[in-house]
C-alpha positions in Angstrom: -57.8 -56.0 21.1 -60.0 -58.9 20.4 -59.4 -62.3 22.1 -59.9 -65.4 19.9 -60.7 -68.7 21.7 -60.3 -71.3 19.0 -61.3 -75.0 19.2 -60.4 -77.5 16.5 -62.5 -80.5 15.6 -62.5 -84.2 16.4 -59.1 -85.7 17.4 -57.2 -82.4 17.3 -55.8 -80.2 20.1 -54.7 -76.6 20.4 -51.6 -77.4 18.2 -53.8 -77.5 15.1 -54.1 -73.7 15.2 -50.4 -72.9 15.3 -50.1 -71.1 11.9 -53.5 -69.4 12.1 -52.7 -68.2 15.6 -49.3 -66.7 14.5 -51.1 -64.6 11.9 -53.8 -63.3 14.3 -51.2 -62.4 16.9 -49.2 -60.5 14.2 -52.4 -58.5 13.6 -52.6 -57.5 17.2 -55.2 -60.0 18.5 -55.1 -62.1 21.7 -55.2 -65.8 20.6 -56.0 -68.7 22.8 -56.2 -72.1 21.1 -57.9 -74.6 23.4 -57.5 -78.3 23.8 -60.7 -80.0 25.0 -60.7 -82.6 27.8 -59.6 -86.1 26.7 -57.6 -84.9 23.7 -53.9 -84.3 22.9 -52.1 -83.2 26.1 -55.4 -83.5 28.1 -55.8 -87.2 27.5 -56.8 -89.1 30.6 -57.8 -85.9 32.5 -61.3 -87.2 32.9 -64.0 -89.1 30.9 -65.6 -86.2 29.1 -69.1 -85.9 27.8 -70.6 -83.2 25.6 -71.2 -80.9 28.5 -67.6 -81.3 29.7 -66.5 -79.8 26.4 -69.0 -77.0 26.7 -67.7 -76.2 30.1 -64.1 -76.3 28.8 -64.9 -73.4 26.5 -66.8 -71.5 29.1 -64.1 -72.0 31.7 -61.4 -70.7 29.3 -63.4 -67.5 28.7 -63.9 -67.0 32.4 -60.2 -67.6 33.0 -59.2 -65.0 30.5 -62.0 -62.6 31.5 -62.1 -60.9 28.1 -64.8 -58.4 27.2 -64.5 -58.8 23.5 -64.2 -62.5 22.7 -64.6 -64.4 19.4 -65.3 -68.1 19.8 -64.1 -70.2 16.9 -65.3 -73.8 16.4 -64.1 -76.1 13.7 -66.1 -79.2 12.6 -67.2 -81.2 15.7 -66.3 -78.3 18.0 -69.0 -76.1 16.5 -71.4 -78.1 18.8 -69.7 -77.2 22.2 -68.6 -73.7 20.9 -72.1 -72.9 19.9 -73.5 -73.9 23.3 -70.8 -71.8 25.0 -71.5 -68.8 22.8 -75.0 -68.4 24.1 -73.9 -68.8 27.7 -71.1 -66.2 28.1 -73.3 -63.2 27.8 -71.9 -59.8 26.8 -68.4 -61.1 26.7 -69.1 -62.5 23.2 -68.4 -60.3 20.3 -68.8 -62.9 17.5 -68.8 -66.7 16.9 -67.2 -68.3 13.8 -68.1 -71.8 12.8 -65.5 -73.3 10.4 -67.1 -76.0 8.3 -68.7 -77.0 11.5 -71.8 -78.6 12.9 -74.2 -76.2 14.6 -75.7 -77.2 17.9 -79.4 -78.0 18.1 -81.1 -78.4 21.5 -81.6 -82.0 22.3 -79.5 -83.3 19.4 -76.0 -84.7 19.3 -73.1 -84.2 16.9 -74.1 -87.4 15.3 -77.7 -86.4 14.8 -79.0 -85.7 11.3 -76.4 -87.6 9.2 -75.7 -91.3 8.6 -73.6 -92.2 11.7 -73.9 -96.0 12.1 -70.3 -96.5 11.0 -69.1 -93.9 13.5 -71.1 -95.4 16.4 -69.8 -98.9 15.5 -66.2 -97.6 15.5 -66.8 -96.0 19.0 -68.1 -99.3 20.3 -65.2 -101.3 18.8 -62.5 -98.9 20.2 -63.2 -98.6 23.9 -65.6 -95.7 23.6 -63.5 -93.6 21.4 -63.7 -92.6 17.7 -60.3 -93.3 16.1 -58.8 -90.8 13.6 -59.6 -91.4 10.0 -57.1 -93.3 7.8 -54.8 -91.4 5.5 -56.8 -92.3 2.5 -59.9 -90.7 3.9 -58.2 -87.3 3.9 -57.6 -87.4 0.1 -59.0 -84.5 -1.9 -59.0 -82.1 0.9 -56.1 -79.9 -0.1 -53.7 -81.4 2.4 -50.0 -82.4 1.9 -48.8 -85.9 2.7 -47.0 -84.4 5.7 -50.1 -82.7 7.0 -52.2 -85.9 6.6 -49.6 -87.9 8.5 -49.7 -85.5 11.4 -53.5 -85.6 11.6 -53.7 -89.4 11.4 -51.5 -89.5 14.5 -53.9 -87.4 16.5 -55.9 -88.5 19.6 -58.8 -90.9 19.5 -61.9 -88.8 20.2 -64.0 -89.4 23.3 -67.2 -91.0 22.1 -69.7 -89.6 24.6 -69.0 -86.1 23.4 -70.3 -87.1 20.0 -73.4 -88.9 21.2 -74.7 -86.8 24.1 -77.2 -84.0 23.3 -76.6 -80.3 23.1 -78.3 -78.0 25.6 -79.2 -74.7 24.2 -80.7 -72.1 26.6 -81.4 -69.9 23.5 -81.0 -70.3 19.7 -77.5 -69.7 18.3 -79.1 -67.4 15.6 -79.6 -64.8 18.4 -75.8 -64.0 18.5 -73.7 -62.6 15.7 -71.7 -65.0 13.7 -69.9 -66.1 10.5 -70.0 -69.5 8.9 -67.0 -70.5 6.9 -67.8 -73.2 4.2 -64.9 -75.2 2.9 -65.9 -76.0 -0.7 -63.9 -79.1 -1.2 -66.0 -80.7 1.5 -69.3 -79.8 -0.1 -70.7 -76.7 -1.9 -73.2 -75.5 0.7 -73.8 -75.7 4.4 -76.4 -78.3 5.4 -78.7 -79.1 8.3 -78.6 -76.8 11.2 -75.9 -74.7 9.7 -78.1 -73.9 6.7 -80.9 -72.9 9.0 -78.5 -70.7 11.0 -77.6 -68.7 7.9 -81.2 -67.7 7.5 -80.7 -65.3 10.3 -79.7 -61.7 9.5 -77.1 -61.9 12.3 -75.1 -64.5 10.4 -73.1 -64.3 7.2 -71.5 -67.0 4.9 -67.9 -66.9 3.7 -66.7 -69.5 1.2 -63.2 -70.9 1.3 -61.9 -72.9 -1.7 -60.1 -75.6 0.3 -60.9 -78.8 2.3 -62.3 -79.5 5.7 -59.1 -78.7 7.6 -58.3 -75.2 6.5 -56.1 -74.5 9.5 -53.6 -76.8 7.8 -54.4 -76.3 4.1 -55.1 -72.5 4.0 -54.0 -71.1 7.4 -53.3 -67.6 6.1 -56.6 -67.3 4.3 -58.5 -68.6 7.4 -56.7 -66.1 9.6 -57.8 -63.3 7.3 -61.4 -64.4 7.5 -61.2 -64.5 11.3 -59.6 -61.1 11.4 -62.2 -59.7 9.1 -65.0 -61.2 11.2 -64.4 -58.5 13.7 -62.9 -55.7 11.5 -65.2 -55.7 8.5 -67.9 -53.0 8.5 
């Protein structure tokens, strides 16, 4: 049995994976959606920074003590999940980044893309990045009900977005899959594009928007299952 530790992107908690998790459990996998510090039911636990979120992932792996773990990071969470992946040693079987940012040593989630608006929003909202408005989720394959649920998610702790990643070794040294959601751009960019130059990584395209755990949960679950069962 493979254990999946799955972390959703900014604003979201473990609840975002409910439908994906059900499919993976039905296929016989252990599934452990994780809420990061400061989000959802873990609001107010502490004032998290980037390394807090990395440690959240590492601690979950150590708590479970699996020997065949797949780490899954969506969007923002590719940054802490990627850092955790190179730290957990031979417990790691595979890492899957779902339309995610890939970590680069010394760079933050906000590095490499126009982020002045995000930084201003963090400064204006008590150090947190508020969820997007409903209009900003248009064109991503989501229903009105799904958008309404996401909009009500937790403001995201700003320090986790601005503090740099710490990579003891490059992420391209571990086996992985990158899932590109095509409604959010045709190709991976930046560090993710560099990562896919490695022979240890493969690209899978998914014809949906940036939040496939809502818009295409069954297709995403199949991709995750195949990441550890395909020859």
